[in-house]
Backbone bond lengths (Angstrom), bond angles and torsions (degrees), N, CA, C in turn:
res aa  C-N    CA-C-N  psi(-1)  N-CA   C-N-CA  omega(-1)  CA-C   N-CA-C  phi
1 M - - - 1.459 - - 1.523 108.41 -
2 A 1.341 117.79 127.51 1.452 121.64 -176.16 1.523 110.36 -107.92
3 F 1.323 115.87 141.41 1.454 122.06 177.71 1.520 107.79 -130.50
4 S 1.349 116.86 136.73 1.457 118.95 176.57 1.524 110.46 -70.67
5 V 1.333 116.22 -36.64 1.463 121.34 176.50 1.523 107.63 -128.98
6 P 1.319 118.59 93.68 1.465 119.87 -177.75 1.520 111.81 -67.42
7 T 1.308 115.42 149.63 1.458 121.85 175.15 1.523 108.93 -68.99
8 V 1.324 116.23 134.13 1.469 121.52 -177.80 1.523 109.38 -108.53
9 V 1.322 115.65 131.80 1.463 121.60 176.04 1.526 108.77 -127.69
10 L 1.324 115.10 156.57 1.462 121.36 -176.67 1.515 110.32 -124.29
11 A 1.324 116.49 130.38 1.461 122.14 172.57 1.524 108.64 -105.41
12 V 1.321 115.96 124.17 1.461 122.64 176.26 1.523 105.49 -108.11
13 A 1.321 116.44 96.96 1.463 119.73 -168.16 1.522 110.07 -159.18
14 A 1.331 115.64 -174.52 1.460 121.83 -173.16 1.525 112.06 -106.03
15 H 1.314 114.31 162.40 1.465 122.77 177.78 1.525 110.11 -88.88
16 D 1.329 116.17 128.21 1.463 122.93 174.63 1.522 107.85 -108.48
17 P 1.333 119.83 115.93 1.457 120.70 -176.47 1.523 114.05 -63.73
18 L 1.337 117.58 -20.67 1.463 120.19 -179.99 1.520 112.76 -84.09
19 G 1.322 117.50 -7.98 1.460 120.28 177.73 1.510 114.41 73.52
20 G 1.331 117.39 16.77 1.460 119.10 -176.98 1.502 114.46 -98.28
21 A 1.331 116.39 -35.11 1.460 121.13 -174.95 1.525 109.15 -127.52
22 G 1.324 115.84 -172.70 1.449 120.87 176.04 1.513 113.34 61.89
23 L 1.336 115.60 -142.20 1.456 120.92 -172.83 1.522 113.11 -63.24
24 A 1.327 117.86 -30.57 1.464 120.03 177.78 1.520 110.64 -62.11
25 A 1.324 116.22 -45.40 1.463 120.25 177.68 1.517 110.94 -65.61
26 D 1.323 116.36 -39.61 1.460 120.05 -178.39 1.524 111.57 -61.97
27 L 1.320 116.96 -51.09 1.460 120.27 -174.34 1.521 112.50 -66.68
28 T 1.328 117.36 -40.54 1.461 118.55 179.19 1.525 111.05 -67.01
29 T 1.321 116.54 -36.46 1.462 120.07 178.19 1.520 110.90 -68.26
30 F 1.322 117.02 -44.12 1.463 120.04 177.49 1.528 110.69 -56.81
31 A 1.329 116.61 -45.95 1.461 120.19 -178.74 1.524 111.28 -62.66
32 A 1.330 116.54 -41.12 1.463 120.37 -179.04 1.520 112.11 -65.43
33 L 1.326 116.64 -26.41 1.464 120.83 -176.59 1.526 112.27 -106.84
34 D 1.329 115.59 22.92 1.466 121.97 166.66 1.522 114.71 65.93
35 V 1.328 117.07 37.47 1.459 120.36 170.07 1.520 108.34 -126.78
36 H 1.328 116.06 157.53 1.465 120.41 178.07 1.515 108.76 -90.08
37 G 1.323 116.47 120.30 1.450 121.10 -177.33 1.513 113.02 -93.21
38 T 1.323 115.67 134.72 1.457 122.58 172.40 1.522 107.74 -122.42
39 V 1.333 116.94 163.46 1.466 118.87 -174.19 1.519 111.48 -138.50
40 A 1.325 114.27 151.81 1.458 122.90 166.01 1.521 105.81 -130.76
41 V 1.321 116.54 118.77 1.461 121.73 -172.56 1.527 109.79 -82.62
42 T 1.329 116.10 122.45 1.466 120.95 178.39 1.518 112.55 -90.24
43 A 1.333 116.41 -27.63 1.465 120.38 -176.89 1.519 109.41 -163.70
44 V 1.309 115.31 152.44 1.463 122.72 169.47 1.516 106.07 -108.59
45 T 1.327 116.44 130.19 1.459 119.71 -173.66 1.522 112.05 -120.15
46 A 1.312 114.61 157.96 1.459 123.02 164.74 1.520 104.95 -115.78
47 Q 1.315 116.16 110.75 1.457 119.42 -176.47 1.513 110.52 -145.21
48 T 1.323 113.91 149.93 1.453 121.31 175.79 1.522 108.13 -98.47
49 L 1.328 115.62 -166.88 1.457 119.20 178.70 1.516 112.33 -72.65
50 T 1.329 117.83 -12.97 1.463 119.71 -175.71 1.520 114.77 -122.09
51 R 1.339 118.35 -19.52 1.457 117.33 -174.64 1.522 111.81 -151.94
52 V 1.328 114.42 153.29 1.460 121.97 173.02 1.526 107.28 -92.57
53 S 1.335 117.38 113.85 1.465 120.21 -178.02 1.522 112.28 -89.47
54 R 1.344 116.59 -36.04 1.458 120.10 177.03 1.522 108.71 -146.80
55 A 1.321 115.25 149.70 1.460 120.19 176.60 1.518 108.87 -145.51
56 L 1.321 115.63 132.88 1.457 121.78 178.70 1.522 108.27 -112.24
57 P 1.326 117.92 101.61 1.467 119.73 -179.52 1.530 111.10 -68.29
58 M 1.326 115.60 145.32 1.453 120.30 171.33 1.528 109.45 -73.95
59 E 1.324 116.95 145.35 1.459 119.52 172.64 1.526 109.28 -59.90
60 T 1.315 116.35 143.45 1.458 120.23 -177.30 1.526 111.34 -59.19
61 A 1.320 117.25 -38.21 1.468 120.21 178.86 1.524 111.36 -63.34
62 F 1.340 116.81 -36.41 1.463 120.07 178.98 1.523 110.66 -72.31
63 L 1.337 117.05 -37.13 1.462 120.09 174.46 1.524 109.89 -60.96
64 A 1.325 116.54 -43.65 1.463 120.56 178.58 1.526 111.05 -60.85
65 A 1.335 116.92 -39.55 1.463 120.83 -179.85 1.524 111.41 -65.35
66 Q 1.329 116.80 -38.33 1.462 120.02 178.08 1.530 111.05 -63.43
67 I 1.326 115.93 -47.06 1.465 119.74 -179.46 1.524 110.24 -63.73
68 A 1.338 116.53 -40.85 1.461 120.31 179.05 1.523 111.32 -62.85
69 A 1.335 116.95 -37.21 1.462 120.55 179.09 1.522 111.11 -62.33
70 V 1.332 116.26 -43.87 1.467 119.77 178.33 1.522 110.17 -64.64
71 A 1.336 116.31 -46.87 1.466 120.45 -176.90 1.524 112.19 -65.24
72 S 1.333 117.56 -25.82 1.464 120.24 -179.90 1.521 112.42 -72.67
73 E 1.323 116.77 -21.33 1.463 120.93 -176.58 1.524 113.63 -107.34
74 F 1.334 116.89 -31.63 1.458 120.65 -171.92 1.523 111.25 -129.07
75 T 1.323 115.23 156.21 1.456 121.31 167.44 1.519 107.63 -87.60
76 I 1.314 116.91 117.79 1.465 121.55 -175.75 1.523 108.68 -86.31
77 A 1.326 115.78 110.85 1.468 120.83 -176.41 1.517 112.67 -86.21
78 G 1.311 116.78 -21.92 1.462 120.58 -179.29 1.509 109.54 -156.63
79 A 1.328 116.35 151.85 1.462 120.84 -179.98 1.515 109.87 -142.17
80 K 1.317 114.94 153.03 1.463 120.77 172.70 1.520 108.62 -137.82
81 T 1.312 115.08 151.10 1.456 120.00 173.63 1.520 108.87 -117.94
82 G 1.326 114.56 143.73 1.456 121.14 175.02 1.516 108.89 -118.73
83 M 1.323 116.71 -127.01 1.460 120.70 -178.84 1.528 110.66 -67.21
84 V 1.326 115.96 121.70 1.467 122.92 173.09 1.523 106.33 -129.86
85 L 1.326 117.12 117.37 1.462 121.23 -168.71 1.523 114.56 -102.25
86 E 1.326 117.94 -2.66 1.459 121.09 -179.60 1.524 109.48 -120.59
87 A 1.330 116.84 129.42 1.466 120.36 178.08 1.526 110.76 -59.81
88 E 1.324 116.80 -34.20 1.463 120.78 178.53 1.527 110.93 -63.56
89 S 1.325 116.80 -35.55 1.463 120.44 178.51 1.524 111.32 -72.17
90 V 1.324 116.71 -36.52 1.467 119.77 173.93 1.527 109.42 -60.14
91 A 1.332 116.67 -43.10 1.466 121.00 179.02 1.526 111.15 -63.73
92 L 1.334 116.72 -38.02 1.464 120.59 176.98 1.525 110.77 -60.03
93 I 1.325 116.78 -47.97 1.463 120.46 -179.09 1.523 110.18 -59.54
94 A 1.323 116.73 -43.14 1.466 120.47 178.42 1.525 110.92 -60.84
95 E 1.325 116.62 -41.47 1.468 121.01 179.62 1.525 111.19 -64.11
96 L 1.331 116.98 -41.07 1.463 120.75 179.88 1.524 111.32 -66.75
97 I 1.319 116.99 -34.83 1.469 120.27 175.36 1.525 109.69 -64.77
98 D 1.319 116.58 -46.82 1.469 120.72 -179.36 1.522 111.70 -62.35
99 D 1.333 116.97 -34.46 1.463 121.26 -179.16 1.524 112.86 -81.28
100 G 1.333 117.27 -4.48 1.453 120.67 -179.66 1.509 114.24 81.48
101 Q 1.331 117.60 9.04 1.459 119.77 178.68 1.523 112.48 -82.00
102 L 1.326 116.37 -20.30 1.461 122.56 174.10 1.520 108.54 -128.50
103 P 1.338 117.19 140.45 1.462 118.70 171.54 1.523 110.10 -72.67
104 A 1.328 116.22 158.43 1.467 119.43 175.50 1.523 108.29 -53.89
105 P 1.324 118.31 123.24 1.462 120.26 -169.40 1.523 114.05 -91.53
106 V 1.312 114.22 165.00 1.459 121.78 161.31 1.525 105.51 -80.70
107 V 1.311 116.80 120.93 1.464 121.71 -175.71 1.521 109.35 -105.81
108 D 1.321 115.68 111.40 1.461 122.01 173.29 1.526 106.26 -98.47
109 P 1.335 118.33 103.58 1.466 120.82 -171.32 1.526 112.06 -80.17
110 V 1.325 115.76 80.38 1.463 121.34 -176.51 1.525 107.94 -77.15
111 L 1.324 115.50 92.53 1.461 121.88 -174.15 1.522 112.92 -119.76
112 V 1.344 117.55 -12.03 1.462 122.08 -178.55 1.521 109.21 -131.19
113 D 1.333 116.66 158.58 1.458 120.22 179.73 1.524 110.86 -89.67
114 G 1.332 115.60 -172.98 1.455 120.12 -176.31 1.509 114.56 -64.16
115 R 1.333 116.59 -16.60 1.464 120.39 177.36 1.517 111.89 -93.69
116 G 1.330 116.75 -0.01 1.452 120.52 -177.97 1.509 113.72 84.31
117 I 1.347 117.39 13.31 1.460 121.79 -178.56 1.526 109.56 -94.20
118 Q 1.319 116.69 130.69 1.458 121.79 -177.16 1.519 110.85 -68.82
119 F 1.349 116.29 131.04 1.460 120.18 173.24 1.524 111.53 -116.23
120 A 1.316 118.02 -16.90 1.460 120.67 177.14 1.527 109.64 -76.19
121 S 1.311 116.11 146.90 1.461 120.71 -178.54 1.525 110.72 -72.59
122 P 1.330 116.90 159.08 1.471 119.50 175.05 1.522 112.43 -57.77
123 E 1.340 117.55 -31.91 1.464 120.73 179.09 1.524 111.12 -66.72
124 V 1.328 116.66 -39.83 1.466 120.27 177.60 1.524 110.23 -67.26
125 E 1.319 116.24 -44.65 1.463 120.04 177.81 1.528 110.75 -56.91
126 A 1.323 116.88 -44.31 1.466 120.83 179.29 1.527 111.43 -65.07
127 A 1.338 116.62 -37.67 1.462 120.24 178.99 1.525 111.29 -66.01
128 Y 1.317 116.67 -37.26 1.467 119.64 174.41 1.521 109.97 -57.98
129 R 1.326 115.71 -49.03 1.464 119.65 -176.45 1.530 112.30 -62.79
130 S 1.319 116.12 -44.22 1.467 119.30 -171.75 1.522 114.05 -89.16
131 L 1.344 117.40 -26.90 1.457 120.19 -171.93 1.524 114.72 -115.37
132 L 1.329 117.53 -43.39 1.463 119.22 -170.67 1.524 112.69 -92.94
133 I 1.322 117.63 -46.01 1.466 119.65 -179.58 1.526 111.70 -59.47
134 P 1.341 120.07 -41.56 1.467 118.75 178.81 1.527 114.03 -63.58
135 R 1.327 117.80 -16.09 1.462 121.85 -178.66 1.523 112.42 -106.92
136 A 1.321 117.11 5.37 1.463 121.09 -175.92 1.519 111.70 -79.25
137 R 1.310 115.42 137.89 1.465 118.63 168.54 1.519 109.15 -74.49
138 V 1.321 115.70 -42.18 1.465 121.56 175.47 1.524 107.85 -140.84
139 L 1.311 116.78 135.69 1.462 123.46 172.09 1.516 107.26 -108.59
140 T 1.353 117.84 129.17 1.466 120.82 -172.53 1.530 112.32 -125.23
141 P 1.318 119.39 63.11 1.466 119.83 178.22 1.521 112.17 -75.81
142 N 1.324 116.21 153.56 1.456 119.42 165.46 1.529 107.76 -86.68
143 I 1.322 117.02 -175.17 1.464 119.56 -175.68 1.527 111.35 -62.14
144 A 1.332 117.23 -44.20 1.466 119.98 -178.02 1.521 111.22 -62.94
145 E 1.325 116.47 -41.18 1.465 120.38 -179.39 1.523 111.50 -69.90
146 A 1.333 116.50 -40.86 1.466 119.74 177.98 1.519 110.89 -65.05
147 S 1.327 116.61 -37.13 1.461 120.66 177.72 1.524 110.62 -64.81
148 L 1.332 116.60 -43.51 1.461 120.67 178.92 1.525 111.13 -61.74
149 L 1.322 116.60 -44.60 1.460 120.79 -174.39 1.524 113.16 -73.28
150 T 1.331 116.90 -23.04 1.468 119.85 -177.44 1.518 113.87 -110.37
151 G 1.341 117.18 -17.06 1.458 120.29 -175.67 1.509 113.68 75.04
152 R 1.319 117.20 13.29 1.463 121.73 -178.95 1.527 111.12 -96.63
153 T 1.319 116.03 149.65 1.459 122.09 168.26 1.519 107.50 -85.18
154 L 1.321 116.60 122.25 1.460 120.58 -172.70 1.524 109.71 -112.10
155 D 1.320 115.32 89.53 1.458 121.02 -177.44 1.520 112.63 -121.11
156 S 1.324 117.40 11.34 1.461 121.70 178.31 1.519 108.73 -154.99
157 L 1.332 116.45 161.24 1.460 119.56 178.70 1.523 111.44 -63.35
158 R 1.331 117.00 -36.27 1.466 119.74 178.33 1.525 111.01 -61.55
159 A 1.320 116.24 -42.63 1.463 119.83 178.61 1.526 110.98 -65.05
160 I 1.325 116.45 -38.61 1.464 120.58 179.00 1.522 110.57 -67.35
161 E 1.320 117.11 -39.58 1.461 120.22 176.51 1.525 111.11 -59.78
162 A 1.321 116.54 -41.80 1.465 120.61 179.16 1.525 110.72 -65.31
163 A 1.328 116.61 -41.20 1.466 120.29 178.88 1.523 110.84 -65.22
164 A 1.327 116.62 -42.31 1.465 120.20 178.82 1.525 110.89 -61.95
165 A 1.323 116.58 -39.79 1.467 120.34 177.25 1.525 110.76 -64.63
166 D 1.333 116.99 -39.87 1.466 120.65 175.89 1.529 110.67 -57.57
167 L 1.326 116.05 -45.21 1.459 120.46 -177.44 1.525 111.11 -69.41
168 A 1.335 116.56 -38.64 1.463 119.32 177.30 1.524 111.25 -63.08
169 S 1.319 116.18 -31.53 1.467 119.90 -179.89 1.524 112.24 -67.29
170 L 1.343 117.21 -15.63 1.461 120.76 176.22 1.520 111.98 -76.69
171 G 1.345 117.18 -12.54 1.457 119.72 174.66 1.506 116.30 125.54
172 A 1.338 119.01 -10.28 1.461 120.31 178.12 1.527 110.21 -61.16
173 E 1.338 116.38 141.77 1.461 119.37 177.65 1.525 110.77 -64.04
174 W 1.314 115.67 -42.11 1.461 122.39 179.21 1.520 108.98 -139.24
175 V 1.321 115.18 149.65 1.461 122.39 169.81 1.521 107.36 -127.64
176 V 1.321 116.73 128.99 1.464 121.68 174.05 1.521 107.38 -123.16
177 V 1.327 116.75 113.94 1.460 121.37 176.95 1.523 107.90 -96.24
178 T 1.327 116.03 117.13 1.460 120.33 177.32 1.524 108.47 -86.03
179 T 1.328 115.64 130.97 1.466 120.09 -169.08 1.513 113.91 -104.01
180 G 1.332 118.18 -3.79 1.458 119.36 179.14 1.508 111.99 61.97
181 S 1.323 116.14 -126.62 1.468 121.89 -175.60 1.523 112.50 -99.95
182 L 1.333 117.49 20.97 1.464 119.29 -178.65 1.525 111.88 -61.00
183 T 1.341 116.81 -37.72 1.463 121.06 -178.78 1.522 110.20 -118.25
184 N 1.326 115.64 160.24 1.463 120.28 -179.52 1.521 112.66 -69.99
185 D 1.340 116.66 -23.16 1.460 119.47 -178.75 1.527 112.71 -107.41
186 A 1.323 116.70 18.38 1.474 121.93 174.59 1.521 111.88 51.71
187 T 1.319 116.92 46.23 1.460 121.37 -178.24 1.525 110.84 -76.77
188 D 1.334 116.03 125.08 1.457 121.87 171.98 1.525 108.67 -102.73
189 I 1.320 116.22 159.50 1.461 121.32 -175.45 1.525 109.69 -115.74
190 A 1.333 115.91 125.90 1.463 122.03 175.15 1.525 109.11 -116.14
191 V 1.315 115.60 137.97 1.465 121.82 177.65 1.522 107.87 -135.96
192 D 1.345 116.44 132.89 1.458 118.60 176.68 1.522 110.45 -92.77
193 R 1.317 115.64 177.62 1.464 120.67 -174.04 1.524 112.42 -61.73
194 S 1.336 117.03 -26.38 1.465 120.36 179.46 1.518 112.45 -77.58
195 G 1.340 116.82 -11.03 1.458 121.29 -178.76 1.510 114.35 96.90
196 T 1.334 117.26 2.60 1.463 120.67 177.67 1.526 109.84 -69.34
197 V 1.331 116.33 132.21 1.462 122.41 -175.21 1.524 110.22 -103.51
198 Y 1.323 115.78 136.79 1.459 122.35 175.76 1.524 107.83 -127.52
199 R 1.329 115.93 135.48 1.464 120.58 174.55 1.525 109.05 -100.88
200 L 1.307 116.10 121.55 1.458 122.61 -179.63 1.522 108.04 -97.77
201 I 1.319 115.50 96.19 1.463 121.30 -174.05 1.523 109.56 -86.60
202 G 1.311 116.45 134.07 1.453 120.99 -179.29 1.507 112.10 -126.27
203 N 1.313 115.31 -151.48 1.463 122.86 176.85 1.519 107.62 -128.37
204 S 1.322 116.27 119.18 1.462 119.36 -177.92 1.525 110.63 -67.76
205 L 1.309 115.31 155.35 1.457 121.77 -178.23 1.519 108.21 -137.37
206 D 1.315 116.08 131.25 1.460 121.08 -179.16 1.527 109.35 -87.56
207 T 1.313 116.34 94.04 1.460 121.56 177.46 1.522 109.31 -151.04
208 P 1.329 116.82 139.69 1.470 118.90 175.89 1.526 112.58 -85.27
209 H 1.331 117.11 -8.50 1.462 120.99 -170.13 1.528 110.51 -91.76
210 V 1.324 114.66 79.01 1.463 120.19 -173.46 1.528 112.91 -121.20
211 R 1.309 118.08 2.08 1.470 119.12 -178.71 1.524 110.01 -60.57
212 G 1.314 116.37 130.61 1.458 120.93 -179.40 1.511 114.11 89.36
213 S 1.332 117.33 -0.06 1.468 119.09 -178.06 1.526 111.69 -67.21
214 G 1.342 117.21 -33.74 1.458 119.60 177.32 1.517 111.87 -67.33
215 C 1.332 116.92 -42.93 1.465 121.08 175.81 1.525 110.45 -60.75
216 T 1.332 115.58 -41.55 1.456 120.44 -178.70 1.518 110.93 -64.69
217 F 1.332 117.26 -42.60 1.465 120.14 178.25 1.528 110.61 -61.89
218 A 1.324 116.93 -45.72 1.462 120.08 -179.11 1.527 111.17 -64.94
219 A 1.333 116.96 -41.04 1.461 120.39 179.34 1.523 111.15 -66.44
220 A 1.332 116.79 -41.45 1.461 120.13 178.03 1.523 110.66 -63.13
221 T 1.315 116.59 -42.54 1.462 120.51 177.33 1.523 110.45 -60.41
222 T 1.329 116.83 -43.06 1.463 121.52 178.61 1.522 111.22 -59.38
223 A 1.327 116.76 -48.11 1.460 121.12 -178.81 1.524 111.47 -62.02
224 L 1.314 116.60 -44.89 1.463 120.40 -176.85 1.525 111.39 -67.77
225 L 1.320 117.24 -42.48 1.467 119.83 177.27 1.527 110.79 -62.79
226 A 1.324 117.00 -40.45 1.465 120.45 179.87 1.522 111.46 -63.96
227 R 1.319 116.50 -28.89 1.464 121.17 177.67 1.519 112.43 -83.41
228 G 1.330 117.98 0.01 1.452 120.75 175.01 1.503 115.68 98.00
229 V 1.327 118.07 7.32 1.463 121.00 178.04 1.527 108.67 -72.17
230 E 1.332 116.81 138.02 1.460 121.07 178.68 1.534 110.25 -65.92
231 P 1.347 117.14 149.79 1.464 119.59 -171.88 1.521 115.87 -52.28
232 L 1.323 119.17 -53.62 1.469 119.08 -177.42 1.518 111.55 -60.80
233 D 1.331 116.92 -40.90 1.461 119.93 177.05 1.526 110.31 -64.27
234 A 1.329 116.37 -38.61 1.466 119.86 178.84 1.521 111.17 -62.70
235 F 1.326 117.32 -40.66 1.469 120.22 179.89 1.528 110.46 -64.10
236 V 1.327 115.99 -43.82 1.465 120.12 -179.26 1.528 110.24 -63.98
237 Q 1.332 116.87 -44.58 1.460 120.27 -179.73 1.530 111.47 -67.58
238 A 1.328 116.78 -38.62 1.468 119.74 177.93 1.519 110.76 -64.58
239 K 1.313 116.26 -40.25 1.468 121.31 178.09 1.526 110.26 -61.85
240 A 1.334 116.77 -43.16 1.464 121.05 178.67 1.527 110.94 -65.69
241 F 1.329 116.61 -37.76 1.463 120.17 178.14 1.523 110.83 -62.48
242 V 1.325 116.72 -46.00 1.465 120.22 179.49 1.519 110.39 -59.98
243 R 1.321 116.97 -43.51 1.465 119.40 -179.27 1.525 110.65 -62.04
244 A 1.332 116.89 -41.36 1.462 120.02 179.20 1.525 110.94 -61.14
245 Q 1.336 117.21 -38.57 1.463 120.22 178.14 1.525 111.21 -70.34
246 L 1.326 116.85 -35.13 1.465 119.96 175.74 1.524 110.96 -63.82
247 V 1.325 116.46 -38.89 1.466 120.58 177.94 1.528 110.06 -62.36
248 L 1.336 116.95 -41.74 1.462 120.59 -179.34 1.526 112.11 -59.90
249 G 1.330 117.16 -35.32 1.459 120.32 -177.80 1.506 114.55 -101.10
250 Q 1.324 116.89 9.28 1.469 120.37 -172.46 1.524 112.85 -60.38
251 G 1.312 117.60 -36.92 1.458 120.72 -176.79 1.517 114.61 -95.55
252 W 1.313 117.25 11.33 1.461 120.67 -177.00 1.528 112.65 -67.04
253 D 1.328 114.49 151.06 1.464 121.52 166.55 1.521 105.88 -131.95
254 L 1.328 114.90 62.93 1.459 121.50 -170.27 1.521 112.73 -76.30
255 A 1.333 116.89 -29.07 1.470 120.22 -172.23 1.518 111.24 -128.34
256 D 1.331 116.25 50.36 1.464 121.78 176.20 1.519 112.58 53.27
257 G 1.319 115.22 46.87 1.452 119.97 175.88 1.513 115.14 86.80
258 V 1.342 117.14 -7.65 1.464 120.45 178.51 1.522 109.20 -78.32
259 A 1.327 116.69 145.71 1.458 120.38 175.88 1.521 109.35 -57.52
260 G 1.321 116.26 126.56 1.454 120.68 -172.10 1.511 113.89 -114.41
261 P 1.337 116.27 -163.31 1.457 120.85 -176.45 1.524 112.50 -82.77
262 V 1.325 114.07 159.19 1.450 120.53 169.14 1.532 107.83 -62.98
263 A 1.326 117.28 149.69 1.464 120.30 178.16 1.526 109.73 -67.67
264 H 1.330 116.18 133.85 1.463 120.02 179.05 1.523 112.27 -115.85
265 W 1.315 116.62 20.90 1.451 119.63 178.39 1.521 109.31 -112.42
266 Q 1.323 114.99 165.62 1.456 121.30 177.80 1.526 108.74 -118.41
267 P 1.339 117.63 140.15 1.464 119.67 177.46 1.521 110.53 -57.63
268 S 1.318 116.49 135.27 1.455 120.60 -177.66 1.520 110.34 -119.53
269 T 1.323 115.57 136.61 1.463 121.14 174.46 1.524 110.49 -101.35
270 K 1.342 116.27 -1.24 1.458 120.34 -175.39 1.524 112.64 -89.34
271 V 1.323 116.73 -24.27 1.461 120.92 -176.87 1.517 108.67 -121.74
272 A 1.308 116.63 129.77 1.459 120.56 178.24 1.519 109.31 -77.76
273 H 1.332 115.83 129.73 1.462 120.65 177.65 1.530 108.73 -100.79
274 S 1.309 116.87 132.14 1.455 119.81 179.11 1.512 109.14 -137.15
275 S 1.299 115.83 154.27 1.459 120.83 177.94 1.517 109.43 -82.17
276 P 1.326 117.67 144.65 1.479 119.74 179.25 1.510 111.03 -66.04
């Protein structure tokens, strides 16, 4: 599909050396959904499939310079945030939104690792609550992140609905809590600012290769909203996109039997694939 002026979106997130999450997931998703992806790197990480072992945050001034560079060349139609490890950087993003230099973003609150263990500082968590969530167009926590941000135990859809409503009350236009394998029908919970609850029912898939699926959902939502898709439709389409990518990687054995990343490639008819 060709566009004379492609839609431009910005991911403000971290580098994952394994290519499963963070900016790698963002850029491949943007490309698959026909938008031009740009990036501002918040941190460089050393992480495995299950844990973040080291992270080097970018200086806030350097993060600001990256965003300014993108904004100087392109009109940013949509933005998303992923891992942000400095409270000062969270404050910067909020300031840029208020100044109109960034659109209200899709906020993926990457605050815990693959084991559900918090790696973000209490100061960053507080900055999310007070500065970033109130300015979010969509907040997309998983169960562990929603539990951390609300202090609730989330073991049922009713509990998740209550947590999503709590988060929406902080000011986000929409909250979508992705529930993973909690239910047999992969139901996610969406709540708008008024507190209206929507259940996004899907089709569960038996696969261990889900790393980066949250980043992919948030990036897909960002791309679709930037293209003018209405929020509820964007959530449904993003959910379907993630499932399609999970299907592509369902039979993988990428990491010696370890649960791996969601597939970030698209089937191609232009290049012949052959086995060595």
